[in-house]
N, C-alpha and C positions, 0 to 999 in steps of 0.2 A: 866953506870947506868943511869936511867931516870933523876936523880937529876942533872946530869952534862949537860943535853941536853938543848938547847935553848928553850925559850918560844915561841910558835907559835900562830899567829892570823889567823883566817879564816873569811873572810867577804863574805857573800852570801851562804846561806844554802839551795840551791835548790837540784836537783837530784844528782849533782856531788859534790858540796861543802860539803854537810852534810856527804857524804860517805868518802870523803877525810879526813874530821875532825875525823871521827871514826877510819880510818886507822892510823892517826897520834897518837891518844890516844893509840891504840893497840901497837904502836911502842915505847911507853913510854914517849911521849912528853906531856907537859902541854899545853893544847889548849884552847885559849880564842876566843870567836866567837861573831859575830854580823850579824843580818839580818834585812832588812828594816821592815818586819813584824815579830813580836816576835815569837820565836820557843822554844819549850821545849827541850833545849840543855844544857848540863853542861857548866858552866862558860860563860853564855850569858851576854854580857855587854850592856851598854846603848847607845853607839855611836861608830863610827869608831875611833874617837880620843882616847877613852878609850882603844880600842884595841892597838893602837900605844903606849900608855903609859905603857901597860902591856907586849906586845910581842916584840920580836926582829925581827922575819921574819914574814911578813904578806902576806898571800895568798888571792888574790882577785878573787872571782868567781861571776861576775855580768853579766848582760844580753847583754849590748851593750856599745858603745863608750861614750855616754853621762853619763851613770851610772858609768863607770870607772872614768871619769874626776871628777864627783861629789864626788866619794869616795876618790880619791887621794887628792882632795882639802880639804875634811873633815879630812883626816889624817894629812895633812901637818903641822898644828900648833904643833903637838907633835912628828914630825919626827926628827931624829938626825942621826949622822954618824953610830950609831950602827945598824940601821935598813936596811933591804932589803925588798922592796915592790915588790911582784911578781904578774904580771898580768896574769890571766888565761882566761880572756874573749877573745872571737873571735871578734876583732875589726879591723878597717882599720889601715894601717901603720901610717898615719898622727895622728890619735887619740892616738895611743900608744906612739908615739914620744912626743906628747904634755903632756901625763901623766908622762912620764919619766922626762921631764923638771921640772914639778911641784915637784916631789919627790927630784930630784937632787938639786933644789933650797934650800931645807932644809937639804942638805948634806947627804941625804939617798941614798942608792943604789937602782937600779931598774933593774928588769929583765922582759922580755917579754916571757911568757911561755904558749902559747895556747897548747891544748892537743888533742889527738885523743883517743877515748874510751868512751863508753856510760855508762849507769847506772851500768851494771853488771861488766864492767872493773874497774870502780871506787871502787866498793864494794870488788872486789877480788885483788885489787892492781896491775892491769894490764894496767894502763894508759901508754900512750907514750907522753912525753912532748917535744915540739919543742922550743928551747930556744935561744933568742936573747939577747945580752948584753955581758958584760965583762966576760972573762974566770975566773978571780979571784972571782967575785961575784957568778958565777955559782958553783965553787968548794965549796964555803961556804954554798950554798943552796942545793947542790946535795943530802946530806943525807935526807933532808926534802922531796925533790921531790921523792926520791927513796922509801919512805914509801908507796907511792900509785902507783908506776910505775914499768913496766917491762923494760923500756928504757927511757933514757934522751938524746936527740939528740941536740948537739950544732949546731946552724944554722949560726949565724953571728951577724950582727948589730941589734940593736933594730929596729923593723919594718919589718925585713926580716922574722922573725919567723911567724909573723901575715900573711904575704903574702903566706908563705908555707901552713899555716893552711887553709886559704880560698881557695887556689888552690886544696888542697886535698878534701875539701868539694865539690868543683865543680865536681871533678871526681865522688865522691859518689852520688851526686844528679843526674848526667847524667846517671850513671849506673842504678840507681833505676827507673828513667824515662824510659830508654830503656827496662828494664825488664817489667815494667807495660805494655808497648806497645806490647812487644813480647808475653807475656802471653795472652793479649787480642786477638792477632792474632791467637794464638793456640786455644783459647776458641771459637772464632767465626767460626773456621773451623773444630771443633770437634776433635782436637788432644788432647789426655789426657795430662793434665798439668804435671803429674808425668813423662811422657815420655820426655817432654821438659826439666824438671829439670835433668833427667838422662843424656840427651844429653849435657846439659851445664856443668855437672860435668866432662865430658871428653873433653870439648872444651877449646881452648887456652884462651878464654876470661873469664873463670871461675875465681872467686876471693873470698876473704873473705866476701866482701860485698854481692855478689850473694849468698853465702852459708848462711849468717846470715839473709838476708832479704827475699829471695824467699819463704821459708816456711811461713813466716808471711804474705806475700802478698797473697799467695794462700789461706791460712786459715783465713785471716781477723783478725789477731792479730796485732792491731795497738796501743797497749799500748806504751806510749812514752818512747823510749830509747833515741831519739834525736828528739825534737818536730819540727813539720813542720814549725812553725813560726820562729824558730831559723835558720833552714836551709834557709828559704826565706831571712832572714836578711843577712846571710852569702853570698848568691848568689848576693844580691844587692851590697855587698862590692866588690865581684869579678867584677861586671859590672862597678862600680865606678873606681876601680883600672885599669881595661882595658881601660876605656875612658881616664884616666889620662896618660896612656902609648900610646894612639893612636891606640888601638887594637880593632878589631871587634871580638866579642865572641858569635857566633850564638848558640852554645850549651848551654851556660849560659843563653842567652835570652829565649830559649825554656824551660829550667828547671824553670826559674823564672816565666814564664807564667803558667806552670802547678801548681807550688806551690801557686801562687797567687789565682788561681781558687779554689784550695783546701781551702785556708783561707776564701774565699767568701762563700764556702759551709759549713763552721763551723768546719773545721778539724784542726784549728791552734794548738791546744794542743795535737793532736794525733802525732804519729810517722810520720816522713816525708815520709815513705814508704806508707802512706795512699793515696798517689797519685794513687795507684792502684784502689781506689774506683771510679775513673773516668770511670771505666769499670765494667762489670757485674760479673766477676768471683770471686772476693774476698768473704770470708765468708763461705767457705765450712767447714763443721763441723769437720771432722776427718782428721788429717794430721799425718801420720806415717813418721818421718824423714828418716827412713831407705829406704822407697820407693822413696825418692827424690834423692837417690844416684845412681851412675851408677851401673847397674847390673854386677855381676861377672860371666863371661861365661867360660865354659871349652872348650877343644879343639874341641868338636863336636858342639859347639854353645849352649849347654844347659845352661840356665841362672838361677841364684837364684831368679830373678824377672821375671816371665813369663807373657807375654802379654795376654795369654789365660786363666790365672788363674781366675776362676769365684767364688772362695770361699772367696776371700778377696776384699772388696771394699775400696779403698784408701780414697775416698772422699764421704761424705754423705751430701747431700744438707740440709741446715736448713729448718725447716718447715715454 
């Protein structure tokens, strides 16, 4: 029953935090929230310390390392052994270890749990959490994480989950940058973009990132699922971690350059796939997702998507 469940705090009510709070309420938890700028949310409190005074498990969704350290410092006067503070921000391993020390100095538990999954995944409870910290604390927190997740993956020590997260974002950023360039190459040479999309659907390099982002990149839908400014921040963390390990990361360097150029052009709050706007093809008016899939051919080569079909125009240029 809901009355037996622990009280949960959520700090940071952006695109993800607000949706996770809603999922927790739907699961029957009493949820207390705080955000730097006031929000019209149930049980909105006056400060992080009030959240700690009210909630047992505190989920922190802030934008970067300095914000995480500021938040945990604000929580610390009210923290006790009953608390678990869970960091969901994508930050560097040193910052998350410093935050853990602050919480642990007040006898509270601490878990590092960055996530993969954008706005829609948070809303539908399909997040994936990468968790660093003690197994015992994770088992106490697992039902809370499960309310918004399809998977909770135990990684290892605090700091290692953050490294996994920024490494996965490096892969996502470089895939999107490569798609931007590949689509530009097709467009510049008159190859229909849907044909490239169909070819990619049958290629070994096809991925969920390609599937999710390519239609948006072709159609010019850059509503933020994961903002470009946040991806740029994460790639900076990759480069810092690479330097600390003595590694040269040229793909990360290239992705960072493209993302920075996008910020300079005013795209910081758009989705990171807006790097496609460096080229001329985005913004085509009509995108039928079925036309971006690989055509199904019979034994004679007849295809359900025919290149000579003049009755249907996949893309219609904006006026």
